[in-house]
C-alpha positions, 0 to 999 in steps of 0.5 A, spaced: 360 138 324 357 145 323 362 148 319 361 142 314 354 143 314 355 150 312 359 148 307 355 143 304 349 147 303 353 153 300 356 148 295 349 145 293 347 152 292 353 154 287 353 148 284 345 148 282 346 155 279 351 152 275 347 146 273 341 151 271 346 155 267 347 150 262 340 149 261 338 157 261 342 162 262 336 167 264 334 163 270 341 162 272 342 169 272 336 171 276 338 166 281 345 168 281 343 176 281 339 174 288 344 176 293 345 168 295 352 169 298 350 175 302 344 172 304 348 165 306 353 170 310 348 174 313 345 167 316 351 164 318 353 170 321 347 171 325 347 163 327 354 163 329 353 170 333 346 171 335 348 179 334 343 183 330 348 189 330 353 184 326 348 183 321 346 190 320 353 192 320 355 186 314 348 188 311 350 196 310 357 194 308 355 189 303 350 195 300 356 200 300 360 195 296 355 193 291 357 199 286 365 197 285 363 189 285 359 191 278 366 192 275 367 185 274 360 184 270 362 190 266 369 188 264 368 181 263 364 181 257 368 186 254 375 182 255 372 176 253 371 179 246 378 179 245 381 174 249 380 167 252 376 165 258 382 165 263 385 171 261 378 175 261 377 172 268 383 174 271 383 181 268 376 182 270 378 180 277 384 185 277 380 190 275 375 189 280 380 189 286 383 196 283 376 199 283 374 196 290 381 199 292 379 206 289 372 206 292 374 204 299 380 210 299 374 215 296 369 213 302 375 213 307 376 221 305 369 222 306 370 219 313 366 212 311 370 206 314 368 199 312 
C-alpha cells in the first residue's frame, strides 16, 4: 500500500506540472526546475530507511551529477530546430547518457566514486 501511495503522490506532481505547462511554460519551468524529483526521492529514502547518512550520500550524488544532466536541456532545443520531437528527445537522452558516462569516468580518475 505504501508503494501505491508513493506512486500516486509522485504521479500527481508530474501530471500537475505538465498541466500547468499548457497554460504557462514559465510557471511550469519554475516548478520543474525545483528539484521535485530529488526532494521526493530523498523523502521516500528517509521514510523508508530513517538513515540520515543515506540521505546525505544521495544528496551529494545528486549535486555531483547536476552538470551532466544539463546536457539534455542544451541539446534538446538545438535538435528540435532540425528534427521532429521523437527524434529530438531520443538524441537528447543519448547525448545525456554519453555525457554522464564521460563525466563519471572523469570523476573516477580523480578518485571520486559515486
